[in-house]
C-alpha positions as CSV (number, residue, x, y, z in Angstrom):
1,X,23.9,-38.6,-20.1
2,X,21.5,-38.0,-23.0
3,X,18.6,-39.1,-20.9
4,X,19.6,-36.7,-18.1
5,X,19.8,-33.8,-20.5
6,X,16.5,-34.8,-22.0
7,X,14.8,-34.9,-18.6
8,X,16.4,-31.5,-17.8
9,X,15.0,-30.0,-21.0
10,X,11.5,-31.3,-20.3
11,X,11.6,-29.8,-16.8
12,X,12.9,-26.6,-18.2
13,X,10.2,-26.4,-20.8
14,X,7.5,-27.1,-18.1
15,X,9.0,-24.3,-16.0
16,X,9.0,-22.0,-19.0
17,X,5.4,-22.7,-19.8
18,X,4.5,-22.0,-16.2
19,X,6.6,-18.8,-15.8
20,X,5.4,-17.4,-19.1
21,X,1.9,-16.7,-17.8
22,X,-0.3,-13.8,-18.8
23,X,0.1,-12.2,-15.4
24,X,1.8,-8.8,-15.6
25,X,3.2,-9.4,-12.1
26,X,5.6,-12.0,-10.6
27,X,6.5,-13.0,-7.1
28,X,10.0,-13.7,-5.9
29,X,10.3,-16.0,-2.9
30,X,13.5,-14.3,-1.7
31,X,12.3,-10.8,-2.1
32,X,8.7,-11.3,-0.9
33,X,9.7,-13.5,2.1
34,X,12.3,-10.9,3.1
35,X,9.9,-8.0,2.7
36,X,7.3,-9.7,5.0
37,X,9.9,-11.1,7.4
38,X,11.4,-7.7,8.0
39,X,8.2,-5.6,7.8
40,X,6.0,-7.6,10.2
41,X,8.4,-7.6,13.2
42,X,9.3,-3.9,12.5
43,X,5.6,-2.9,12.6
44,X,5.0,-4.9,15.8
45,X,8.0,-3.1,17.4
46,X,7.0,0.3,16.4
47,X,3.4,-0.3,17.3
48,X,4.4,-1.2,20.9
49,X,6.9,1.6,21.5
50,X,6.3,3.6,24.6
51,X,5.4,7.3,23.8
52,X,8.1,9.8,24.5
53,X,5.6,12.2,26.1
54,X,3.6,12.1,29.3
55,X,-0.1,12.3,30.1
56,X,-2.2,15.3,29.0
57,X,-2.1,18.0,31.7
58,X,-5.5,19.3,30.9
59,X,-4.3,22.5,29.1
60,X,-5.9,23.4,25.7
61,X,-3.1,24.3,23.3
62,X,-2.7,27.8,21.7
63,X,-4.1,27.9,18.1
64,X,-1.6,30.6,17.2
65,X,1.1,27.9,17.4
66,X,-0.4,26.2,14.3
67,X,1.0,27.2,10.9
68,X,-1.2,29.4,8.8
69,X,-2.3,26.7,6.3
70,X,-3.2,24.1,8.9
71,X,-4.8,26.6,11.2
72,X,-7.3,27.6,8.5
73,X,-8.9,24.1,8.4
74,X,-8.3,23.2,12.1
75,X,-11.3,22.8,14.5
76,X,-12.5,20.7,17.4
77,X,-13.5,17.0,17.4
78,X,-16.6,15.9,15.5
79,X,-17.7,12.3,15.9
80,X,-19.9,11.9,12.8
81,X,-17.2,12.5,10.1
82,X,-14.8,10.5,12.3
83,X,-17.1,7.5,12.2
84,X,-17.9,7.9,8.5
85,X,-14.2,8.1,7.6
86,X,-13.8,4.7,9.2
87,X,-16.3,3.3,6.7
88,X,-14.8,5.1,3.6
89,X,-11.3,4.0,4.6
90,X,-12.5,0.3,4.8
91,X,-14.2,0.6,1.4
92,X,-11.0,1.9,-0.1
93,X,-9.0,-0.8,1.6
94,X,-11.1,-3.6,0.2
95,X,-11.2,-2.1,-3.3
96,X,-8.6,-4.6,-4.6
97,X,-11.3,-7.2,-4.5
98,X,-12.3,-5.8,-7.9
99,X,-9.2,-7.5,-9.2
100,X,-10.4,-11.0,-8.2
101,X,-13.4,-10.9,-10.5
102,X,-11.5,-11.6,-13.7
103,X,-8.1,-12.6,-12.2
104,X,-8.9,-15.0,-9.5
105,X,-6.3,-17.5,-10.7
106,X,-3.7,-14.8,-9.8
107,X,-5.1,-14.3,-6.2
108,X,-1.9,-15.3,-4.5
109,X,0.2,-12.7,-6.3
110,X,-2.4,-10.0,-5.7
111,X,-2.7,-11.0,-2.0
112,X,1.1,-10.9,-1.4
113,X,1.5,-7.6,-3.2
114,X,-1.3,-6.0,-1.4
115,X,-0.2,-7.3,2.0
116,X,3.2,-5.7,1.4
117,X,1.6,-2.5,0.3
118,X,-0.5,-2.1,3.4
119,X,2.2,-3.4,5.7
120,X,4.8,-0.8,4.6
121,X,2.2,2.0,4.4
122,X,1.3,1.3,8.0
123,X,4.9,0.9,9.1
124,X,5.9,4.2,7.5
125,X,3.0,6.1,9.1
126,X,3.4,4.6,12.5
127,X,7.1,5.3,12.5
128,X,6.5,9.0,11.6
129,X,3.8,9.3,14.2
130,X,6.2,8.2,16.9
131,X,9.1,10.4,15.6
132,X,7.0,13.6,15.2
133,X,4.5,13.2,18.1
134,X,2.3,16.0,16.6
135,X,-0.8,17.0,18.5
136,X,-4.1,16.5,16.8
137,X,-6.1,19.6,15.8
138,X,-8.7,19.1,18.5
139,X,-6.1,19.6,21.2
140,X,-6.2,23.3,20.3
141,X,-10.0,23.5,20.9
142,X,-12.4,22.9,23.7
143,X,-14.2,20.0,21.9
144,X,-11.7,17.2,22.2
145,X,-11.5,13.6,21.2
146,X,-9.2,11.1,22.8
147,X,-6.6,12.6,25.2
148,X,-4.5,9.5,25.8
149,X,-1.3,8.9,23.7
150,X,-3.4,9.0,20.5
151,X,-3.7,12.8,20.9
152,X,-0.1,13.1,19.7
153,X,-0.3,10.8,16.7
154,X,-1.6,13.3,14.2
155,X,1.1,13.2,11.5
156,X,0.6,11.6,9.1
157,X,-3.0,10.5,8.6
158,X,-3.0,6.7,8.6
159,X,-6.6,6.4,7.4
160,X,-5.8,8.6,4.4
161,X,-2.6,6.6,3.7
162,X,-4.6,3.3,3.7
163,X,-7.3,4.8,1.5
164,X,-4.8,6.1,-1.1
165,X,-2.7,2.9,-0.9
166,X,-5.9,0.9,-1.8
167,X,-6.9,3.4,-4.5
168,X,-3.5,3.5,-6.2
169,X,-2.9,-0.3,-5.9
170,X,-6.4,-1.0,-7.3
171,X,-6.3,1.4,-10.2
172,X,-2.7,0.6,-11.2
173,X,-3.1,-3.2,-11.1
174,X,-6.5,-3.1,-12.7
175,X,-5.1,-1.2,-15.6
176,X,-2.2,-3.7,-16.0
177,X,-4.5,-6.7,-15.8
178,X,-7.0,-5.1,-18.2
179,X,-5.0,-2.7,-20.4
180,X,-7.8,-2.4,-23.0
181,X,-10.7,-2.1,-20.6
182,X,-13.1,0.8,-21.0
183,X,-13.5,0.8,-17.2
184,X,-9.9,1.8,-16.3
185,X,-10.8,5.5,-16.0
186,X,-14.0,4.7,-14.0
187,X,-12.1,2.5,-11.6
188,X,-9.5,5.2,-11.0
189,X,-12.1,7.9,-10.5
190,X,-14.1,5.8,-8.1
191,X,-11.2,4.6,-5.9
192,X,-9.4,7.9,-5.7
193,X,-12.7,9.8,-5.0
194,X,-13.3,7.5,-2.0
195,X,-9.8,8.1,-0.9
196,X,-10.1,11.8,-1.2
197,X,-13.4,11.7,0.7
198,X,-11.6,9.8,3.5
199,X,-9.0,12.5,3.8
200,X,-11.5,15.3,3.8
201,X,-13.5,13.5,6.5
202,X,-10.4,13.2,8.7
203,X,-10.0,16.9,8.6
204,X,-13.7,17.5,9.2
205,X,-13.5,15.2,12.2
206,X,-10.7,17.4,13.8
207,X,-8.4,14.4,13.8
208,X,-5.9,15.7,11.3
209,X,-4.4,18.8,9.8
210,X,-4.4,19.3,6.0
211,X,-0.6,18.6,5.9
212,X,-1.3,15.3,7.8
213,X,-3.7,14.2,5.1
214,X,-1.6,15.3,2.2
215,X,1.4,13.5,3.6
216,X,-0.7,10.3,4.3
217,X,-2.0,10.5,0.7
218,X,1.6,10.7,-0.7
219,X,2.8,7.8,1.5
220,X,-0.2,5.6,0.5
221,X,0.2,6.4,-3.2
222,X,3.9,5.7,-3.1
223,X,3.5,2.2,-1.7
224,X,0.4,1.5,-3.7
225,X,2.3,2.1,-6.9
226,X,5.8,1.1,-5.8
227,X,5.0,-2.5,-4.6
228,X,3.2,-3.7,-7.7
229,X,5.7,-1.8,-10.0
230,X,8.5,-3.8,-8.5
231,X,6.6,-7.0,-9.1
232,X,5.9,-5.9,-12.6
233,X,9.6,-5.3,-13.3
234,X,10.2,-8.8,-11.9
235,X,7.8,-10.3,-14.4
236,X,9.3,-8.5,-17.3
237,X,12.8,-9.6,-16.2
238,X,11.7,-13.2,-16.0
239,X,10.1,-13.0,-19.5
240,X,13.2,-11.4,-21.0
241,X,15.3,-14.3,-19.7
242,X,12.8,-16.8,-21.1
243,X,12.6,-15.0,-24.4
244,X,16.4,-15.3,-24.7
245,X,16.3,-19.0,-24.2
246,X,16.9,-20.9,-27.5
247,X,16.3,-24.6,-27.7
248,X,17.7,-26.3,-30.8
249,X,18.7,-29.8,-32.0
250,X,22.2,-30.7,-31.0
251,X,24.7,-33.5,-30.3
252,X,22.8,-35.0,-27.4
253,X,19.4,-34.1,-28.6
254,X,19.3,-30.4,-27.7
255,X,21.6,-27.4,-27.3
256,X,20.7,-24.6,-24.9
257,X,22.0,-21.2,-25.5
258,X,21.4,-17.7,-24.0
């Protein structure tokens, strides 16, 4: 019995040393597996839903039907800002690579958190696009872009949501990994500036209304902050439990008390 307890204590101490890492975030197999197991099929289902509207009948919509705020910025399709926004969105999406420079040992945690962030950002936007079926701005002007089902997926802006999810995730996690870094402000300014540029370009392209972009930014920021925050709370909870663990000499070699 004494040997069994001693072995148990050794295993517990090894686990404790591993769990008490310097990482500000922690994964949970049950939580993260469930998040991905639910999110991935849900996104595939939503992505393949049949649109609730028919083909375009060739009629240009009436600009007077647009609310005042969105009408002020609305115009026809422009290919250049559309193409450039694809580039800026990609740059924003890969910005978490900055985290790997000094935290490569924690790449699995970063990868899982960011996968969940982008998955649920996409799922939220795609769900709202199907529910609202809002016409894109260019449908109210002669200069149009795609007139297939994509014409009715204006709200919210997925490009903007991706960009702000990447910006928020990167700036928040970088600050947590490097709380004393002099570059925290610069990282936040750079990532959010790129995200804002992406949103502005989506409006300039005639692909989205202002409210589409603002909504996309809010969705992306929500998931970009919420996902790592949950994992941060998980790490703090783990460390509180481990801090409460007291190991002292006892009858069989050790006593364990919480």
